N, C-alpha and C positions, 0 to 999 in steps of 0.2 A: 462924666465920658459917653458915648456914643454905643449900644449897641448892635450889632450885625441890621438891623432893621428898621435904625434911626431914634428910637426909644431913648429918651435919657436916663441914664444910670447915677444915681448919685453913691460916690467913693467917699468915707471916712479913713482919714489918717489916726493910728493911737498912739503913733512913734515907733520907737523901734530902731534901727538898723543890721544891715547883713540881710538873712534870706529872709526870702517874704511869705507873709502868714496870712493866707484869707481864708478870714469869716464870714457863716454865712446865717442869717438868721431864720426863726420860724416860719410858720405861717401869721399872718398880722403883725408882724413883728418889723424891729429895722436896726440897721447897724448897731446904734446905739445901747443896745441891750445887752451888747457884749461887754461894755466899757468896765466893769470891774474883772473881767477876764484878760479883758488884754490888758489891763495895768499889770500883771503878772508875767505874759506872753511874750513882752516887749525884752524880756531879758533873753529871748529866744532869737529875736530877727525883727524885722521890719514888718510891723500888724497894721492891716488893711480891712477892713468890713464895708459891703456894699449892701444897700438897699435893693433887695429885689423889686421886679417890676410892679406899680401897683400897692408897693408899700413906701413905709416914709418917704422921703422926700426924690424919688425917682420917676420916669414918668410911668402912667398908665394905660398899655392899650394890649391886649391878647393877641397873640393866641393866649389861652391862660395852660395852657399845656408843661410837664416835666420835660420833653423836647426843647422848649422856645425856651425854658428859664434858664434850663443848663446850658444852652447857647449862649447865655446870658453870660453867664460864670464864667464859658470859655474865652468871651469876646473880652473879659477884666483880666483874665487869665496871662492872655497873647498880650497884654499891656507891660504887667506886674510883671511878668517872666516868673519861670517854674517856681510853683508854692507848694507847701503844706496847706492843706484844704481843710480846714474846720467847720463845720455844719449841725448844725441843731434841726432837728424834726427835718421840713420842709428843706431846709439847704444844706440837711444831712445828705437828701436823695438826691439834692440838684448836683451836689461835690460827687456823689458815686457818677453818677453821671457823666456829667463831665470827665472825672477821669478816665471811663468805661471809652468814651468818644475820643480823647483829648489828652492821650498818658503821656504824650512829651510835657505837660504841662502841668500837671501835678505830682509832687514828687512823692507826696506820703499824706494818709487821709484818715480824717477823725469824723467818725459819723455817730452822733448823739440821739439815739433814740428815736430812732425811723428804720422803716420798714420800705421792701421794694412791690410788696402784694397785700393791699387791701380791697381786692377782689369781694365780692360779694357784700361789703358793706352797702346803707343807701344812702345818694347824695342826699335824698329827701330829707334823712337825719338832720344831715349837714345844713341841709338850707332852711331847715324849721329852725337850729340850735343858734347859727349867727342871725337866723328874724327876730329872736326874740331877746337879741342884746338891749337894752333900754338907754339906748339914746338919745338926745345929748344926756351925757353924764352932768351933775350940778356941780360936782368937784373931783378932784384927784381920790379923795376919802372915797367917793363913790366908786368910783372906776375900780379900788381894791377890795371894796365888797363885794360887787357883781362878778370880779374874775377870781378873788381870793381864796375859793372853798375847792374844793377840801386842804387846799395847798394854799400859805398864805404870797408865797415866794412869785407864783402866778400872777396875783393879784398886783405886786410891788413890780414885775414885769412891763405888765399891760399898760403901766402909769408913762412907761417911755412911750408909748406907740400911738400916743393921742396927741389933739391939739386943740389946744384953748380958740372957741369964735363967742361972738356974743353972747350966744344963749346957751354954752356950756362947753364941754371939753366932748369930742367927737374923735372915732379913733382914724388913722391916716390909713388905713387898706379899708377899702370899701368892702360892703357885704357880700354885693353880686361876684366880683374879682376871688373875695376866697374862697366863694360857696362854688364857682368852675372850678378852683383849682384843685380842690376836695371831690369835686366829682371826677376830673380826670382821673384821681387815683383810685377810685371805686372803678372806673373802666377797665384800665390796663396794668399791666404789671411790669415791673424791671430784671426780673430775673437773669436776660440774656445779658444785661449791662454788669449785673453782679461777676456773670464769670469772664466779664471781659477788665476788669480792674486787677492790674499788674505792679500795683505798687504797696509798699507798706500801707497796711490799714489798722487802726483800732477803734474798734466799734463797742461802743457802751450802751450799756441798756439799762433805764429805769426798773425797779422791784414792779413797781405800778407804772406798766408800760405800757404807752400806746400802739404797740407793736404786736399783733400775733403770737403767741405764747409760742415760743421755739424757733422764732423766725430768722431773728438777727442771729443765733448760733448757727443757724445751716446756709445763711449770707456768708459768715465768716467760714465756714468749710469749705464753701466752693469759690474763694479767695484763692490766691498760691500764699499770701503773706500777710495772714491779717489774724488779730487777736479779737476774741469776744470776751467782755468784761461784764459782768450785771451788778451793780453796786446796791448794796441791802439799802432798804429804807428810805429811798429816792422815788419821786415824781418824775414825769416828764422834763421837768428844768432841773436833770442831773449838774448841771454847772453851776448853779445856783449854791451848790453843795461844796465844800470843803475839801469831800473826796475825789472830786473831779482833777482837782489841780495835781496832785501828785501823780496821778494815772498818765495826765496827759504831758505834763514833766516828763516823766520816764520814756515814755514812746519819742517826745522829742528827742529828748539826748541820744537815744539810741540809730534815730532816723533823718535828723540833721548833718 
């Protein structure tokens, strides 16, 4: 489908029937990173994922702002119908802002390990990190090694986010685009959006979180119908762990 500015967005149908559930991936990811989760979510509804602009098979054109990318989410929801939105990291932020801007399109919201205020963090640090990624990778094993420390699940996740070319494996998301997205987070906060989310919400925080200490609990406190859960022993990819499933299934049983 096309976003409101004409950028083509790649949509993946995972299966299921009934009320729609929209999955939003994290920075450098793609919809297919949700496949294992989609396998059990199909018990609850029609499960759909979208590649964010500049990711996966979607078109790549700025601006690389949260507002623009949340508007893309709203475009997908307008076609899909009111949905439960489940977002990891970047996708959680985009889902939250879409829920605030277009409340009629979001029935319930799950935000996995993402905050709304990263001001004070250096965009230069993000640029240096992305610039150090050793592309191309000679093998998928090399992708796992590059991204799998200290948590192996992230290395496995990133094998979904590359494509094979004649000289090796390349990330589907371009580093300059990912850097611009991260730089936008360092420059502005989205606290007003938090206060505007009226739908039921589940905020799932990793023990080893990327979010500033205490922020996700404060986000939940500023929403009228939100629950915050911090999951012991987890890193940023909480949905790669078995604890994620019962949390989300309980939430969906209550709010779908």
